C-alpha positions in Angstrom: -1.7 2.7 -26.9 0.7 0.2 -25.4 1.8 -0.6 -21.8 3.6 2.6 -20.3 6.5 0.3 -19.3 7.8 -3.3 -19.3 8.7 -3.1 -15.5 5.3 -4.3 -14.1 5.0 -4.2 -10.3 1.3 -5.2 -9.7 -2.0 -6.3 -11.3 -5.4 -5.9 -10.1 -8.8 -6.9 -11.5 -11.4 -4.8 -9.9 -14.9 -5.4 -9.0 -16.2 -3.9 -12.4 -13.9 -6.2 -14.5 -11.2 -3.5 -15.2 -7.5 -4.8 -15.3 -5.1 -2.2 -13.7 -1.3 -2.5 -14.1 1.2 -0.6 -12.0 4.7 0.0 -13.7 7.8 2.0 -13.3 6.4 4.6 -15.6 2.7 5.1 -14.5 -0.7 3.3 -14.1 -2.4 1.4 -17.0 -6.0 0.3 -17.5 -6.4 -2.5 -20.0 -9.2 -2.0 -22.5 -10.6 -5.6 -23.2 -12.4 -4.6 -26.4 -9.6 -2.8 -28.2 -6.6 -4.9 -26.7 -5.0 -1.5 -25.7 -4.0 0.3 -22.5 -5.1 3.7 -21.2 -2.3 5.3 -19.5 -2.4 7.4 -16.3 0.8 9.3 -15.6 2.0 12.2 -13.3 1.5 15.6 -14.9 3.6 18.2 -13.2 1.1 21.0 -13.6 -2.0 18.9 -12.7 -2.7 18.3 -8.9 -5.5 15.7 -9.9 -3.0 13.6 -11.7 -1.0 10.6 -10.5 1.4 11.9 -7.8 4.4 9.9 -9.2 5.1 7.5 -11.8 7.2 4.9 -10.0 4.4 2.5 -8.7 4.4 -0.5 -6.5 1.0 -1.8 -5.4 -2.8 -1.6 -6.0 -5.8 -2.1 -3.9 -9.4 -1.6 -4.5 -11.5 0.1 -1.9 -15.1 -0.5 -0.8 -16.4 2.2 -3.0 -14.5 1.0 -6.0 -11.7 3.5 -5.7 -8.2 2.2 -6.7 -5.5 2.9 -4.1 -2.0 3.1 -5.6 1.3 2.9 -3.8 4.0 5.0 -5.3 7.7 5.9 -4.3 6.7 9.4 -3.5 3.0 9.3 -2.5 -0.1 7.3 -1.8 -2.8 7.9 -4.5 -6.5 7.3 -4.6 -8.2 7.2 -8.1 -11.8 7.7 -8.7 -12.3 5.6 -11.8 -15.6 7.5 -12.7 -13.7 10.7 -13.0 -10.1 9.6 -13.8 -9.0 12.1 -11.0 -6.5 11.4 -8.3 -6.1 12.4 -4.7 -2.6 12.5 -3.3 -1.5 11.7 0.3 1.9 12.8 1.5 3.9 13.2 4.6 3.5 16.7 6.0 6.4 17.5 8.6 4.8 18.2 12.0 1.5 16.9 11.1 0.8 13.3 12.9 -2.4 12.8 10.7 -0.5 12.4 7.5 1.7 9.5 6.2 4.7 8.7 8.2 6.8 8.7 5.0 6.3 9.0 1.2 7.9 5.8 0.0 5.0 3.4 -0.1 5.7 -0.2 -0.9 2.8 -2.4 0.4 -1.0 -1.9 0.6 -3.9 -3.9 1.9 -7.5 -2.9 2.2 -9.0 -4.7 5.0 -12.6 -6.2 5.6 -13.2 -3.2 8.2 -12.5 -0.5 5.6 -9.1 0.3 6.9 -6.3 0.7 4.4 -2.9 -0.4 5.7 0.1 1.2 4.3 3.6 -0.3 4.4 6.4 2.1 4.1 10.0 2.1 3.3 12.0 3.4 6.4 8.8 4.4 8.5 7.0 1.3 9.5 3.3 0.6 9.1 0.5 3.2 8.6 -3.3 2.8 9.3 -5.3 5.0 7.1 -9.2 5.5 8.3 -10.9 6.2 5.1 -13.8 7.6 7.0 -11.9 10.3 9.0 -9.1 10.8 6.5 -6.4 10.3 9.2 -3.4 8.1 9.6 -2.1 6.4 12.7 1.5 5.0 12.9 3.1 1.8 14.0 6.7 2.7 13.9 9.6 0.4 14.3 11.3 0.4 17.9 14.3 -1.5 18.3 14.3 -3.7 21.3 10.4 -3.4 21.7 9.0 -6.8 21.0 5.5 -5.1 20.6 6.5 -2.8 17.8 6.9 -3.6 14.1 10.2 -5.6 13.8 11.6 -3.5 11.0 11.3 0.0 9.3 10.5 -1.7 6.0 7.0 -3.3 5.5 7.0 -5.3 2.3 3.8 -7.4 2.4 0.5 -7.1 4.2 -2.1 -9.7 4.5 -5.3 -10.1 6.5 -6.4 -13.5 7.7 -9.9 -14.9 8.4 -9.7 -13.9 11.9 -9.0 -10.3 11.0 -5.4 -10.3 12.1 -3.0 -8.2 9.9 0.1 -10.2 8.9 3.4 -8.0 7.9 6.4 -9.2 5.9 9.5 -7.2 6.8 13.3 -7.4 6.4 13.3 -8.7 10.0 10.7 -11.5 10.1 6.9 -11.8 10.0 4.7 -9.9 12.4 1.1 -10.4 13.4 -1.0 -7.3 14.4 -4.1 -7.4 16.4 -5.9 -4.5 14.8 -8.3 -4.3 17.9 -5.5 -4.0 20.6 -2.8 -2.8 18.5 -0.5 -5.7 19.8 2.3 -6.9 17.6 3.7 -10.5 17.7 7.1 -11.3 16.2 8.0 -14.5 14.4 11.7 -14.6 13.7 14.1 -17.1 12.6 16.0 -19.0 15.2 18.7 -21.3 13.6 18.6 -23.5 16.6 14.8 -23.9 16.6 13.7 -26.2 13.7 10.1 -25.0 14.3 10.7 -21.4 14.0 10.2 -19.5 10.7 12.9 -20.5 8.1 
């Protein structure tokens, strides 16, 4: 079998040596021995299949699970069973995703999954309790994320979480929840470019 689509959005080599590839039409696992791909796609009548096919990012969790960011859901794959668990926003339930358009992921050194959304800021998923907490944008608040779209997430060696947004770079202290903005100032040559 070939790759499910030529539009490749992310690649992950997991801890067991599997190569995972997200595309605009599903998830693929490369078979090193046969030089082919095994496809995982959304199946409308199967709640344990991938929640959506338009995928953005991949992360591996501490237990070898594969987290997949999709345009309509967050998905967790158990590679041993091939089954997916879907996470979506539920209106009125603050313990669910803030929004379903997931465009960035990072699994940090403390076992927390950070989820960057489109239009809803940053979510923090505690894999132990199965609950989400939210860092929404708040215009004019210098301690909130600086934009509703979180495009990139990175953890540095000190444990700070860095966020790339449409409005600058943000640094989150996960212990205190405080956020620092780094924005371009055209009159300051030492500011972010």
